[in-house]
PALUMKOL-818809 format. One line per 2 residues: number of its first residue (from 1); their letters; for each residue x, y, z of N, C-alpha, C, O, CB. Coordinates in Angstrom, 1 decimal. Each point is the difference from the previous one (the first is absolute). Glycine has a CB too. Example, Ala and Ser with C-alpha at 12.3 -4.5 7.8 and 13.67 -1.06 7.14 Angstrom:
# PALUMKOL-818809
1	AS	13.2,-5.7,7.8,-0.9,1.2,0.0,0.9,1.2,0.0,1.0,0.0,0.7,-2.9,-1.2,0.5; 1.5,2.3,-1.9,0.9,1.1,0.0,-0.8,1.1,0.8,0.5,1.1,0.1,0.7,-1.7,-2.3
//
This chain:
# PALUMKOL-818809
1	XX	-16.5,-44.6,-2.5,0.3,-0.9,-1.0,-0.2,-1.5,0.7,0.5,-0.1,1.1,1.1,1.9,-2.3; -2.1,-2.7,0.8,0.2,-1.3,0.8,0.9,-1.0,-0.5,0.3,-0.1,-1.2,-2.4,0.3,1.8
3	XX	2.5,-0.8,0.1,1.3,-0.9,0.2,-0.8,-1.4,-0.4,-1.0,-0.4,0.5,2.7,1.9,1.6; -0.9,-2.2,-3.4,-0.4,-1.4,-0.2,0.8,-1.2,0.4,-0.1,-1.2,-0.1,-0.9,2.3,-1.7
5	XX	2.0,-0.3,2.3,0.9,-1.2,1.0,0.4,0.5,1.5,-0.1,1.2,0.4,1.2,-2.2,-2.6; -0.6,0.1,2.7,0.6,0.8,1.4,1.1,0.9,0.2,0.4,0.3,1.1,-1.1,-2.1,-0.2
7	XX	1.4,2.3,-1.9,0.8,0.9,-0.1,-0.7,1.2,0.7,-1.2,0.3,-0.2,2.4,-1.3,-1.9; -0.2,1.7,2.9,-0.8,1.3,0.4,-0.1,1.3,-1.1,0.9,0.3,-0.8,0.1,-1.1,3.2
9	XX	-2.2,1.6,-2.4,0.2,1.0,-0.9,0.6,0.9,0.2,-0.4,0.7,1.0,-1.1,-1.2,-1.5; 2.6,1.0,-0.2,0.7,1.0,0.5,-0.2,1.3,-1.3,1.0,0.8,-0.2,0.9,-2.6,1.9
11	XX	-3.1,1.9,-2.5,-0.1,1.0,-0.5,-0.8,0.8,1.1,0.1,1.2,-0.3,0.2,-2.1,-2.1; -0.8,0.8,3.2,-1.0,1.0,1.2,1.3,0.3,0.6,0.1,1.2,0.2,-2.7,-2.4,0.4
13	XX	3.9,0.5,-0.2,1.1,0.7,0.9,0.7,0.7,-1.2,0.6,1.0,0.4,-0.3,-2.9,1.9; -0.2,1.7,-3.4,0.7,0.7,-0.8,-0.8,1.7,-0.4,0.6,1.0,-0.5,0.4,-3.8,-0.4
15	XX	-2.4,2.8,1.1,-0.5,0.9,-0.4,0.3,0.8,1.3,0.5,1.1,-0.2,-2.2,-2.1,-1.6; 1.3,0.6,3.1,0.1,0.9,1.0,1.6,0.5,0.5,0.2,0.9,0.8,-2.5,-2.1,-0.2
17	XX	3.4,0.5,-1.4,1.1,0.2,0.2,0.2,1.8,-0.9,0.5,1.1,0.3,0.1,-4.3,0.0; -1.2,2.8,-1.4,-0.3,1.0,-1.0,0.0,1.4,0.4,0.8,0.9,-0.2,-2.0,-2.4,-0.7
19	XX	-0.2,1.3,1.5,-0.8,0.8,0.6,1.0,0.8,1.3,0.1,1.2,0.2,-2.4,-3.0,-1.2; 2.9,0.8,1.9,1.0,0.4,1.1,1.1,0.7,-0.6,0.4,1.1,0.6,-1.0,-3.0,0.8
21	XX	1.3,1.5,-2.5,1.1,0.6,-0.5,-0.5,1.5,-0.5,0.7,0.9,0.2,0.3,-3.3,-0.9; -2.3,2.6,0.1,-0.6,1.1,-0.6,-0.2,1.0,1.1,0.0,1.2,-0.1,-1.1,-2.5,-1.9
23	XX	0.9,0.8,2.9,-0.5,0.8,1.4,1.4,0.8,0.4,0.3,1.2,0.0,-2.2,-3.3,0.9; 2.6,1.1,-0.6,1.8,0.4,0.6,0.4,1.1,-0.9,0.4,1.0,0.5,0.5,-3.6,0.2
25	XX	-1.0,2.6,-2.3,0.6,0.7,-0.9,-0.5,1.4,0.4,0.8,0.9,0.5,-0.6,-2.7,-2.4; -1.4,2.0,1.6,-1.3,1.1,0.4,0.5,0.8,1.3,0.1,1.2,0.1,-2.4,-2.9,-1.1
27	XX	2.7,1.0,2.0,0.1,0.2,1.4,1.5,1.0,-0.3,0.1,1.2,0.3,-1.5,-3.8,1.2; 2.1,2.0,-2.0,1.2,0.4,-0.3,0.0,1.1,-0.6,0.8,0.8,0.6,-0.2,-2.7,-0.6
29	XX	-1.0,2.4,-0.9,-0.4,0.9,-1.0,-0.6,0.9,1.2,0.7,1.0,0.5,-1.2,-2.5,-3.0; -0.5,1.2,2.7,-0.5,1.4,1.0,0.9,0.4,1.0,0.2,1.2,0.2,-2.4,-1.9,-0.3
31	XX	2.9,-0.2,0.9,1.1,0.7,0.7,1.1,0.6,-0.6,0.5,0.8,0.7,-1.0,-2.3,0.8; 1.0,1.4,-2.6,0.6,0.5,-0.6,-0.5,1.5,-0.4,0.6,1.1,0.1,0.0,-3.4,-0.4
33	XX	-1.7,1.9,-0.2,-0.5,1.5,-0.8,-0.6,1.0,1.5,-0.3,1.2,0.2,-0.8,-2.6,-3.3; 1.0,0.7,3.6,-0.4,1.1,2.0,1.2,0.5,0.2,-0.1,1.2,0.1,-1.5,-2.9,1.6
35	XX	2.7,1.3,-1.7,1.2,-0.1,0.5,0.6,1.5,-0.8,0.6,0.8,0.7,-0.4,-3.9,-0.3; -0.4,3.2,-1.9,0.3,1.0,-0.5,-1.1,1.2,0.0,0.4,1.1,-0.2,1.1,-2.8,-0.9
37	XX	-2.3,1.5,1.2,-1.4,0.7,0.5,0.5,1.1,1.2,0.0,1.2,0.0,-1.6,-3.5,-0.5; 2.0,1.2,1.5,0.4,0.7,1.5,1.1,0.5,-0.2,0.3,0.8,0.9,-1.2,-2.2,0.6
39	XX	2.0,1.3,-2.5,1.2,0.8,0.1,-0.2,1.1,-0.5,0.6,1.0,0.4,0.7,-2.6,-0.4; -2.3,1.8,-1.1,-0.2,1.2,-0.9,-0.6,0.9,1.1,0.3,1.1,0.1,-0.8,-2.3,-2.6
41	XX	-0.6,0.6,3.3,-0.8,0.9,0.9,0.9,0.6,1.0,-0.2,1.1,0.4,-1.8,-2.4,-0.6; 3.2,0.4,0.7,1.0,0.7,0.9,0.9,1.2,-0.5,0.2,1.0,0.7,-0.1,-3.3,0.3
43	XX	0.2,2.2,-2.1,0.7,0.8,-0.7,-1.0,1.4,-0.6,0.4,1.2,-0.3,1.3,-3.5,-0.3; -2.9,1.9,0.6,-1.1,1.0,0.0,0.0,1.3,1.5,0.0,1.2,0.0,-1.3,-3.6,-1.4
45	XX	1.2,1.3,2.2,-0.1,0.3,1.5,1.2,1.2,0.4,-0.1,1.2,0.4,-0.8,-3.9,0.1; 2.1,1.8,-0.9,1.3,0.5,0.3,0.1,1.6,-0.7,0.5,0.9,0.6,0.5,-3.6,-0.3
47	XX	-1.4,2.8,-1.4,0.1,1.4,-1.0,-0.8,0.9,0.8,0.5,1.0,0.4,-0.3,-1.9,-2.9; -1.6,0.5,2.8,-0.8,0.9,0.6,0.7,0.5,1.4,0.1,1.2,0.3,-2.1,-2.4,-1.5
49	XX	2.3,0.1,2.1,0.8,0.8,1.2,0.7,0.8,-0.4,-0.2,1.2,0.4,0.3,-2.7,0.9; 0.8,1.2,-2.0,1.3,1.0,-0.4,-0.6,1.3,-0.2,0.4,0.9,0.7,1.1,-2.6,-1.9
51	XX	-2.5,1.9,0.4,-0.9,0.8,-0.6,-0.3,0.9,1.4,0.4,1.1,0.3,-1.4,-2.8,-2.5; 0.2,0.9,3.0,-0.5,0.6,1.1,1.0,0.6,0.9,-0.4,1.0,0.6,-1.4,-2.5,-0.9
53	XX	2.7,1.1,0.5,1.0,0.4,0.8,0.8,1.1,-0.6,0.4,0.8,0.8,-0.3,-3.1,0.1; 0.2,2.6,-2.5,0.0,0.9,-0.2,-0.6,1.4,-0.2,0.5,1.1,-0.3,0.5,-2.9,0.1
55	XX	-2.6,1.3,0.4,-0.7,1.1,0.2,-0.6,0.6,1.3,-0.6,1.0,0.1,0.3,-1.9,-2.0; 0.6,-0.2,3.0,0.4,0.6,1.2,0.8,0.6,0.6,-0.2,0.6,1.1,-0.7,-1.6,-1.1
57	XX	1.9,0.9,-0.5,1.2,0.8,0.5,1.1,1.0,-0.9,0.9,0.6,0.5,-1.3,-2.5,0.9; -0.2,1.8,-3.0,0.5,1.1,-0.3,-0.8,1.2,0.0,-1.2,-0.2,0.3,2.7,-1.2,-1.4
59	XX	-1.1,2.5,0.7,-0.7,1.5,0.0,-1.1,-0.2,-1.2,0.3,-0.5,-1.1,2.0,2.1,2.0; -3.6,-1.0,-0.5,-1.2,-0.2,-1.1,-0.4,1.5,0.1,-0.2,0.6,1.0,-0.8,-3.3,-0.7
61	XX	0.9,3.4,-1.5,0.4,-0.8,-1.5,1.6,0.3,-0.3,0.8,0.8,0.5,-3.4,-0.3,-1.7; 2.7,-1.3,0.5,1.6,0.0,0.0,0.7,1.3,-0.8,-0.5,0.5,-1.0,0.3,-3.2,1.0
63	XX	1.6,3.3,0.9,0.6,1.2,-0.3,0.7,-0.3,-1.5,0.4,1.0,-0.6,0.0,-0.4,3.4; -0.3,-1.6,-3.3,0.7,-0.3,-1.0,-0.9,-1.1,-1.1,-0.3,-1.2,0.3,2.5,1.7,1.5
65	XX	-2.5,0.2,-3.2,-0.6,-0.4,-0.4,0.7,-0.9,-1.3,0.9,0.7,-0.6,-2.5,1.1,1.9; 1.3,-2.9,-1.8,0.7,-0.6,-1.3,0.0,1.0,-1.4,-0.9,0.6,-0.3,0.0,-2.9,1.3
67	XX	2.0,2.3,-1.6,-0.5,0.7,-1.1,0.6,-0.6,-0.8,1.0,-0.7,0.2,-1.4,2.7,0.4; -0.4,-1.9,-2.0,0.8,-0.9,-0.9,1.7,0.7,-0.8,0.4,1.1,0.0,-3.4,-2.3,-0.6
69	XX	3.6,0.1,0.1,1.4,0.2,-0.3,0.0,1.4,-1.1,0.8,1.0,-0.1,-0.1,-3.9,0.4; -1.6,2.6,-1.0,0.5,0.9,-1.4,-2.1,0.5,0.0,-0.5,-0.8,-0.8,3.5,-1.1,-1.3
71	XX	-3.8,2.7,2.6,-0.8,0.4,0.0,-0.7,0.4,-1.5,0.7,0.9,-0.5,0.3,-0.7,2.8; -2.0,-0.4,-2.9,-0.1,0.5,-1.5,-0.5,1.5,0.0,-0.8,0.6,0.8,0.1,-3.1,-1.8
73	XX	1.7,3.1,-0.3,-0.5,1.6,0.4,-1.5,0.1,-0.5,-0.6,-0.4,-1.0,3.2,1.7,0.6; -3.0,-0.6,1.5,-1.3,1.0,-0.3,-0.2,1.0,-0.8,0.5,1.1,0.3,-0.6,-1.5,1.3
75	XX	-0.7,0.3,-2.8,-0.2,1.3,-0.8,-1.2,0.6,0.0,-1.1,-0.6,-0.4,2.6,-0.2,-0.8; -1.4,2.0,1.6,-1.7,0.7,0.1,-0.7,0.1,-1.1,0.4,0.6,-1.0,0.2,0.8,2.6
77	XX	-2.1,-2.2,-1.8,-0.7,-0.2,-0.9,-0.6,1.6,-0.5,0.0,1.0,0.8,-0.3,-3.6,0.2; -0.1,2.7,-2.5,-0.4,1.6,-0.1,-1.6,-1.0,0.0,-0.1,-1.2,-0.2,2.4,3.4,-1.7
79	XX	-3.1,-1.4,2.1,-1.4,0.2,0.0,-0.6,-0.3,-1.6,0.0,0.9,-0.9,0.2,1.0,3.0; -0.6,-2.9,-2.3,-0.7,-0.5,-1.2,-1.4,1.2,-0.3,-0.9,0.2,0.8,1.7,-3.2,-0.2
81	XX	-0.3,3.6,-2.1,-1.0,1.3,-0.3,-0.9,-0.8,-1.1,0.6,-0.8,-0.8,1.2,3.3,1.2; -3.4,-2.2,-0.3,-0.3,-0.4,-1.3,0.2,1.1,-1.2,-0.1,1.2,0.1,-1.4,-2.8,1.2
83	XX	1.7,0.7,-2.4,0.3,0.9,-1.1,-1.1,1.1,-0.2,-1.2,-0.2,0.0,2.7,-1.7,-1.0; -0.8,3.0,0.7,-1.1,1.6,-0.7,-0.4,-0.6,-1.3,0.6,-0.5,-0.9,0.9,3.1,1.8
85	XX	-3.0,-2.2,-0.7,-0.4,-0.2,-1.5,-0.3,1.7,-0.4,-0.5,1.0,0.7,-0.8,-3.9,-0.6; 1.8,2.6,-1.5,-0.1,1.5,-0.9,-1.3,0.2,0.0,-0.7,-1.0,-0.3,2.6,0.9,-1.2
87	X	-2.6,1.5,1.7,-1.2,0.1,-0.3,-0.2,0.9,-1.1,-1.1,0.2,-0.4,0.6,-0.6,2.5
//
């Protein structure tokens, strides 16, 4: 923009300030999201480490298998016979 008088051109400074503010906001969002991602990864790594520890120190295969509280009854299935055709 061309100045028509001796007053300083503030629109250029305002544009740069707006860009700097937007960049600062983007940087804050990136830091927040990366912190959340790192915390999630740390949680997953801790779970994997606990699993590795269990597998390294527990007998394998496990002697006790988890059983359902109330297993469904198993009924034997009768073989399906094709219908007989009268001759």
